[in-house]
N, CA, C and O atoms as CSV, one atom per row, in Angstrom:
chain,resi,resn,atom,element,x,y,z
A,1,MET,N,N,75.944,45.245,118.738
A,1,MET,CA,C,76.667,44.603,117.661
A,1,MET,C,C,76.699,43.091,117.906
A,1,MET,O,O,76.910,42.632,119.029
A,2,PHE,N,N,76.489,42.344,116.848
A,2,PHE,CA,C,76.517,40.888,116.907
A,2,PHE,C,C,77.958,40.405,116.961
A,2,PHE,O,O,78.797,40.849,116.177
A,3,LYS,N,N,78.243,39.497,117.884
A,3,LYS,CA,C,79.600,38.954,117.977
A,3,LYS,C,C,79.524,37.431,117.938
A,3,LYS,O,O,78.753,36.813,118.672
A,4,LEU,N,N,80.335,36.841,117.070
A,4,LEU,CA,C,80.407,35.387,116.968
A,4,LEU,C,C,81.003,34.804,118.236
A,4,LEU,O,O,81.926,35.379,118.813
A,5,LYS,N,N,80.484,33.670,118.672
A,5,LYS,CA,C,81.051,32.997,119.831
A,5,LYS,C,C,82.363,32.316,119.456
A,5,LYS,O,O,83.259,32.168,120.288
A,6,LYS,N,N,82.466,31.896,118.174
A,6,LYS,CA,C,83.691,31.290,117.669
A,6,LYS,C,C,84.039,31.962,116.356
A,6,LYS,O,O,83.158,32.326,115.576
A,7,SER,N,N,85.312,32.121,116.125
A,7,SER,CA,C,85.744,32.702,114.858
A,7,SER,C,C,85.541,31.700,113.732
A,7,SER,O,O,85.433,30.498,113.976
A,8,VAL,N,N,85.490,32.187,112.517
A,8,VAL,CA,C,85.352,31.315,111.354
A,8,VAL,C,C,86.530,30.357,111.293
A,8,VAL,O,O,86.338,29.174,111.010
A,9,SER,N,N,87.737,30.831,111.549
A,9,SER,CA,C,88.904,29.952,111.493
A,9,SER,C,C,88.807,28.849,112.546
A,9,SER,O,O,89.240,27.724,112.293
A,10,LYS,N,N,88.253,29.144,113.709
A,10,LYS,CA,C,88.072,28.129,114.754
A,10,LYS,C,C,87.024,27.103,114.321
A,10,LYS,O,O,87.210,25.907,114.543
A,11,LEU,N,N,85.940,27.546,113.713
A,11,LEU,CA,C,84.914,26.629,113.222
A,11,LEU,C,C,85.475,25.711,112.138
A,11,LEU,O,O,85.189,24.514,112.127
A,12,VAL,N,N,86.266,26.268,111.232
A,12,VAL,CA,C,86.878,25.466,110.168
A,12,VAL,C,C,87.859,24.468,110.773
A,12,VAL,O,O,87.881,23.304,110.372
A,13,GLU,N,N,88.655,24.900,111.716
A,13,GLU,CA,C,89.611,24.008,112.384
A,13,GLU,C,C,88.883,22.834,113.049
A,13,GLU,O,O,89.326,21.691,112.939
A,14,GLU,N,N,87.781,23.105,113.731
A,14,GLU,CA,C,87.005,22.047,114.378
A,14,GLU,C,C,86.375,21.108,113.353
A,14,GLU,O,O,86.354,19.894,113.553
A,15,ALA,N,N,85.867,21.662,112.268
A,15,ALA,CA,C,85.242,20.834,111.231
A,15,ALA,C,C,86.266,19.903,110.599
A,15,ALA,O,O,85.946,18.752,110.303
A,16,ARG,N,N,87.468,20.367,110.390
A,16,ARG,CA,C,88.510,19.551,109.753
A,16,ARG,C,C,88.870,18.327,110.583
A,16,ARG,O,O,89.420,17.364,110.048
A,17,GLN,N,N,88.575,18.342,111.861
A,17,GLN,CA,C,88.842,17.186,112.712
A,17,GLN,C,C,87.853,16.055,112.444
A,17,GLN,O,O,88.067,14.927,112.886
A,18,HIS,N,N,86.776,16.351,111.723
A,18,HIS,CA,C,85.712,15.369,111.496
A,18,HIS,C,C,85.560,14.977,110.029
A,18,HIS,O,O,84.602,14.293,109.668
A,19,ILE,N,N,86.481,15.398,109.195
A,19,ILE,CA,C,86.376,15.067,107.774
A,19,ILE,C,C,87.650,14.391,107.294
A,19,ILE,O,O,88.719,14.540,107.886
A,20,ASP,N,N,87.508,13.657,106.224
A,20,ASP,CA,C,88.654,13.060,105.553
A,20,ASP,C,C,88.782,13.717,104.189
A,20,ASP,O,O,87.780,13.990,103.529
A,21,ASN,N,N,89.991,13.967,103.776
A,21,ASN,CA,C,90.249,14.484,102.439
A,21,ASN,C,C,90.759,13.336,101.578
A,21,ASN,O,O,91.633,12.577,101.995
A,22,HIS,N,N,90.209,13.216,100.375
A,22,HIS,CA,C,90.604,12.152,99.464
A,22,HIS,C,C,91.122,12.748,98.165
A,22,HIS,O,O,90.681,13.812,97.731
A,23,SER,N,N,92.055,12.049,97.562
A,23,SER,CA,C,92.482,12.416,96.216
A,23,SER,C,C,91.344,12.054,95.265
A,23,SER,O,O,90.424,11.324,95.634
A,24,ALA,N,N,91.415,12.566,94.048
A,24,ALA,CA,C,90.402,12.223,93.043
A,24,ALA,C,C,90.399,10.725,92.798
A,24,ALA,O,O,89.340,10.122,92.623
A,25,GLU,N,N,91.573,10.126,92.785
A,25,GLU,CA,C,91.677,8.682,92.549
A,25,GLU,C,C,91.038,7.883,93.681
A,25,GLU,O,O,90.339,6.901,93.433
A,26,GLU,N,N,91.275,8.301,94.908
A,26,GLU,CA,C,90.686,7.608,96.057
A,26,GLU,C,C,89.163,7.777,96.069
A,26,GLU,O,O,88.435,6.831,96.368
A,27,ALA,N,N,88.693,8.964,95.748
A,27,ALA,CA,C,87.244,9.191,95.687
A,27,ALA,C,C,86.623,8.293,94.627
A,27,ALA,O,O,85.576,7.691,94.865
A,28,GLN,N,N,87.245,8.196,93.479
A,28,GLN,CA,C,86.738,7.341,92.403
A,28,GLN,C,C,86.715,5.875,92.841
A,28,GLN,O,O,85.761,5.153,92.550
A,29,ARG,N,N,87.752,5.443,93.533
A,29,ARG,CA,C,87.795,4.070,94.032
A,29,ARG,C,C,86.655,3.815,95.014
A,29,ARG,O,O,85.996,2.777,94.945
A,30,ARG,N,N,86.422,4.748,95.919
A,30,ARG,CA,C,85.352,4.584,96.906
A,30,ARG,C,C,83.981,4.529,96.242
A,30,ARG,O,O,83.106,3.784,96.681
A,31,VAL,N,N,83.796,5.309,95.195
A,31,VAL,CA,C,82.526,5.274,94.453
A,31,VAL,C,C,82.362,3.904,93.794
A,31,VAL,O,O,81.298,3.292,93.889
A,32,GLN,N,N,83.397,3.433,93.138
A,32,GLN,CA,C,83.326,2.174,92.391
A,32,GLN,C,C,83.272,0.947,93.284
A,32,GLN,O,O,82.528,0.008,93.002
A,33,GLU,N,N,84.046,0.942,94.351
A,33,GLU,CA,C,84.183,-0.269,95.164
A,33,GLU,C,C,83.346,-0.269,96.442
A,33,GLU,O,O,83.026,-1.333,96.973
A,34,GLU,N,N,82.993,0.910,96.935
A,34,GLU,CA,C,82.332,0.982,98.243
A,34,GLU,C,C,80.975,1.679,98.196
A,34,GLU,O,O,80.384,1.962,99.238
A,35,ASN,N,N,80.483,1.954,96.994
A,35,ASN,CA,C,79.166,2.572,96.829
A,35,ASN,C,C,79.058,3.978,97.431
A,35,ASN,O,O,77.967,4.408,97.804
A,36,ALA,N,N,80.167,4.683,97.525
A,36,ALA,CA,C,80.111,6.074,97.990
A,36,ALA,C,C,79.400,6.907,96.922
A,36,ALA,O,O,79.364,6.530,95.751
A,37,LEU,N,N,78.840,8.032,97.337
A,37,LEU,CA,C,78.169,8.932,96.397
A,37,LEU,C,C,78.894,10.265,96.372
A,37,LEU,O,O,79.106,10.882,97.415
A,38,LEU,N,N,79.274,10.710,95.180
A,38,LEU,CA,C,79.853,12.045,95.027
A,38,LEU,C,C,78.730,13.060,95.087
A,38,LEU,O,O,77.712,12.914,94.411
A,39,VAL,N,N,78.917,14.093,95.901
A,39,VAL,CA,C,77.915,15.142,96.047
A,39,VAL,C,C,78.576,16.461,95.666
A,39,VAL,O,O,79.471,16.951,96.355
A,40,ASP,N,N,78.114,17.020,94.559
A,40,ASP,CA,C,78.662,18.265,94.022
A,40,ASP,C,C,77.926,19.427,94.669
A,40,ASP,O,O,76.729,19.607,94.441
A,41,ILE,N,N,78.628,20.215,95.472
A,41,ILE,CA,C,77.979,21.301,96.213
A,41,ILE,C,C,78.175,22.672,95.552
A,41,ILE,O,O,77.918,23.709,96.164
A,42,ARG,N,N,78.629,22.658,94.310
A,42,ARG,CA,C,78.850,23.933,93.617
A,42,ARG,C,C,77.536,24.576,93.197
A,42,ARG,O,O,76.510,23.907,93.079
A,43,ASP,N,N,77.586,25.843,92.982
A,43,ASP,CA,C,76.470,26.634,92.477
A,43,ASP,C,C,76.139,26.206,91.049
A,43,ASP,O,O,77.023,25.769,90.313
A,44,ILE,N,N,74.896,26.328,90.663
A,44,ILE,CA,C,74.461,25.926,89.319
A,44,ILE,C,C,75.260,26.637,88.228
A,44,ILE,O,O,75.529,26.046,87.182
A,45,ARG,N,N,75.641,27.890,88.454
A,45,ARG,CA,C,76.436,28.620,87.459
A,45,ARG,C,C,77.810,27.995,87.283
A,45,ARG,O,O,78.350,27.975,86.177
A,46,GLU,N,N,78.382,27.479,88.378
A,46,GLU,CA,C,79.671,26.794,88.271
A,46,GLU,C,C,79.528,25.502,87.476
A,46,GLU,O,O,80.400,25.163,86.675
A,47,LEU,N,N,78.430,24.780,87.696
A,47,LEU,CA,C,78.199,23.550,86.934
A,47,LEU,C,C,78.111,23.854,85.445
A,47,LEU,O,O,78.697,23.152,84.621
A,48,GLN,N,N,77.378,24.901,85.114
A,48,GLN,CA,C,77.211,25.270,83.709
A,48,GLN,C,C,78.531,25.705,83.087
A,48,GLN,O,O,78.808,25.395,81.928
A,49,ARG,N,N,79.332,26.411,83.845
A,49,ARG,CA,C,80.597,26.932,83.337
A,49,ARG,C,C,81.686,25.859,83.280
A,49,ARG,O,O,82.451,25.800,82.318
A,50,GLU,N,N,81.756,25.003,84.324
A,50,GLU,CA,C,82.881,24.078,84.456
A,50,GLU,C,C,82.546,22.626,84.125
A,50,GLU,O,O,83.447,21.800,83.981
A,51,GLY,N,N,81.266,22.314,84.005
A,51,GLY,CA,C,80.872,20.941,83.722
A,51,GLY,C,C,80.614,20.142,84.984
A,51,GLY,O,O,80.764,20.641,86.099
A,52,VAL,N,N,80.224,18.889,84.786
A,52,VAL,CA,C,79.855,18.026,85.909
A,52,VAL,C,C,80.621,16.707,85.837
A,52,VAL,O,O,81.182,16.353,84.800
A,53,ILE,N,N,80.631,15.997,86.944
A,53,ILE,CA,C,81.174,14.647,86.983
A,53,ILE,C,C,79.990,13.704,86.800
A,53,ILE,O,O,79.047,13.740,87.590
A,54,PRO,N,N,80.026,12.866,85.773
A,54,PRO,CA,C,78.907,11.936,85.559
A,54,PRO,C,C,78.657,11.075,86.801
A,54,PRO,O,O,79.585,10.525,87.396
A,55,GLY,N,N,77.384,10.975,87.172
A,55,GLY,CA,C,77.001,10.171,88.322
A,55,GLY,C,C,77.000,10.915,89.640
A,55,GLY,O,O,76.497,10.398,90.638
A,56,ALA,N,N,77.559,12.132,89.667
A,56,ALA,CA,C,77.559,12.905,90.906
A,56,ALA,C,C,76.167,13.480,91.155
A,56,ALA,O,O,75.435,13.785,90.213
A,57,TYR,N,N,75.812,13.625,92.416
A,57,TYR,CA,C,74.515,14.187,92.803
A,57,TYR,C,C,74.729,15.665,93.121
A,57,TYR,O,O,75.616,16.007,93.903
A,58,HIS,N,N,73.931,16.537,92.525
A,58,HIS,CA,C,74.075,17.967,92.776
A,58,HIS,C,C,73.226,18.383,93.965
A,58,HIS,O,O,72.007,18.212,93.958
A,59,ALA,N,N,73.874,18.930,94.985
A,59,ALA,CA,C,73.200,19.458,96.170
A,59,ALA,C,C,73.845,20.804,96.480
A,59,ALA,O,O,74.909,20.848,97.099
A,60,PRO,N,N,73.219,21.900,96.060
A,60,PRO,CA,C,73.828,23.218,96.269
A,60,PRO,C,C,74.177,23.456,97.737
A,60,PRO,O,O,73.402,23.111,98.629
A,61,ARG,N,N,75.316,24.031,97.974
A,61,ARG,CA,C,75.813,24.259,99.335
A,61,ARG,C,C,74.759,24.909,100.226
A,61,ARG,O,O,74.639,24.544,101.396
A,62,GLY,N,N,74.020,25.834,99.718
A,62,GLY,CA,C,73.028,26.540,100.524
A,62,GLY,C,C,71.862,25.666,100.971
A,62,GLY,O,O,71.131,26.033,101.890
A,63,MET,N,N,71.681,24.517,100.332
A,63,MET,CA,C,70.576,23.618,100.682
A,63,MET,C,C,71.051,22.330,101.343
A,63,MET,O,O,70.232,21.490,101.715
A,64,LEU,N,N,72.337,22.168,101.492
A,64,LEU,CA,C,72.918,20.898,101.929
A,64,LEU,C,C,72.297,20.356,103.216
A,64,LEU,O,O,71.849,19.210,103.249
A,65,GLU,N,N,72.266,21.159,104.263
A,65,GLU,CA,C,71.724,20.688,105.545
A,65,GLU,C,C,70.254,20.308,105.423
A,65,GLU,O,O,69.810,19.328,106.022
A,66,PHE,N,N,69.504,21.079,104.651
A,66,PHE,CA,C,68.079,20.805,104.479
A,66,PHE,C,C,67.858,19.497,103.718
A,66,PHE,O,O,66.971,18.717,104.064
A,67,TRP,N,N,68.655,19.260,102.694
A,67,TRP,CA,C,68.483,18.075,101.866
A,67,TRP,C,C,68.925,16.801,102.580
A,67,TRP,O,O,68.423,15.719,102.273
A,68,PHE,N,N,69.858,16.911,103.529
A,68,PHE,CA,C,70.325,15.746,104.276
A,68,PHE,C,C,69.446,15.422,105.492
A,68,PHE,O,O,69.483,14.299,105.995
A,69,ASP,N,N,68.674,16.373,105.956
A,69,ASP,CA,C,67.887,16.205,107.183
A,69,ASP,C,C,66.549,15.525,106.898
A,69,ASP,O,O,65.702,16.106,106.219
A,70,PRO,N,N,66.336,14.289,107.409
A,70,PRO,CA,C,65.082,13.579,107.146
A,70,PRO,C,C,63.843,14.295,107.682
A,70,PRO,O,O,62.733,14.017,107.228
A,71,GLU,N,N,64.010,15.198,108.625
A,71,GLU,CA,C,62.872,15.935,109.175
A,71,GLU,C,C,62.572,17.217,108.403
A,71,GLU,O,O,61.585,17.896,108.683
A,72,SER,N,N,63.404,17.541,107.453
A,72,SER,CA,C,63.208,18.751,106.661
A,72,SER,C,C,62.206,18.492,105.536
A,72,SER,O,O,62.185,17.404,104.962
A,73,PRO,N,N,61.384,19.481,105.222
A,73,PRO,CA,C,60.477,19.316,104.084
A,73,PRO,C,C,61.236,19.244,102.754
A,73,PRO,O,O,60.653,18.887,101.731
A,74,TYR,N,N,62.520,19.578,102.760
A,74,TYR,CA,C,63.341,19.571,101.546
A,74,TYR,C,C,64.208,18.319,101.439
A,74,TYR,O,O,65.014,18.204,100.515
A,75,PHE,N,N,64.053,17.388,102.365
A,75,PHE,CA,C,64.854,16.161,102.409
A,75,PHE,C,C,64.853,15.448,101.064
A,75,PHE,O,O,63.817,15.336,100.409
A,76,LYS,N,N,66.024,14.971,100.659
A,76,LYS,CA,C,66.188,14.204,99.426
A,76,LYS,C,C,66.545,12.765,99.795
A,76,LYS,O,O,67.545,12.524,100.471
A,77,GLN,N,N,65.743,11.832,99.361
A,77,GLN,CA,C,65.938,10.419,99.693
A,77,GLN,C,C,67.330,9.923,99.313
A,77,GLN,O,O,67.903,9.094,100.020
A,78,GLU,N,N,67.874,10.416,98.216
A,78,GLU,CA,C,69.204,9.995,97.766
A,78,GLU,C,C,70.287,10.324,98.798
A,78,GLU,O,O,71.355,9.712,98.807
A,79,LEU,N,N,69.999,11.287,99.658
A,79,LEU,CA,C,70.978,11.702,100.659
A,79,LEU,C,C,70.658,11.137,102.037
A,79,LEU,O,O,71.238,11.564,103.036
A,80,GLY,N,N,69.748,10.191,102.093
A,80,GLY,CA,C,69.368,9.598,103.362
A,80,GLY,C,C,69.751,8.137,103.484
A,80,GLY,O,O,69.301,7.448,104.399
A,81,GLU,N,N,70.569,7.666,102.575
A,81,GLU,CA,C,70.973,6.262,102.580
A,81,GLU,C,C,72.190,6.056,103.474
A,81,GLU,O,O,72.944,6.991,103.744
A,82,GLU,N,N,72.369,4.821,103.926
A,82,GLU,CA,C,73.554,4.457,104.713
A,82,GLU,C,C,74.698,4.218,103.752
A,82,GLU,O,O,74.882,3.110,103.248
A,83,ARG,N,N,75.466,5.265,103.502
A,83,ARG,CA,C,76.624,5.167,102.619
A,83,ARG,C,C,77.522,6.358,102.868
A,83,ARG,O,O,77.147,7.291,103.578
A,84,GLU,N,N,78.682,6.327,102.298
A,84,GLU,CA,C,79.603,7.450,102.424
A,84,GLU,C,C,79.254,8.487,101.374
A,84,GLU,O,O,78.967,8.147,100.227
A,85,TYR,N,N,79.278,9.747,101.767
A,85,TYR,CA,C,79.041,10.860,100.861
A,85,TYR,C,C,80.334,11.640,100.745
A,85,TYR,O,O,80.914,12.051,101.750
A,86,ILE,N,N,80.784,11.843,99.519
A,86,ILE,CA,C,82.014,12.577,99.270
A,86,ILE,C,C,81.628,13.905,98.641
A,86,ILE,O,O,81.224,13.958,97.479
A,87,LEU,N,N,81.756,14.978,99.414
A,87,LEU,CA,C,81.371,16.316,98.956
A,87,LEU,C,C,82.540,16.982,98.268
A,87,LEU,O,O,83.683,16.899,98.718
A,88,PHE,N,N,82.228,17.651,97.160
A,88,PHE,CA,C,83.268,18.421,96.479
A,88,PHE,C,C,82.656,19.658,95.871
A,88,PHE,O,O,83.359,20.453,95.248
């Protein structure tokens, strides 16, 4: 039987130590004043059902690591710039 070395809750707890949470207003300010990029990680069906934020870049959660990695054949140049990325 496969056993995780760390529980999901432990992985989430560790990840939260490396991220910042922003209000919608703060995210909008960072986009406008600091050139941050909003990255929408929702599934395409969610985009179709709920709509999109104009100017946000769509990067499906399942492809996120591949699209951000410059060594990946799936790398997206828009995600390789020196700037802040705000995922939602």
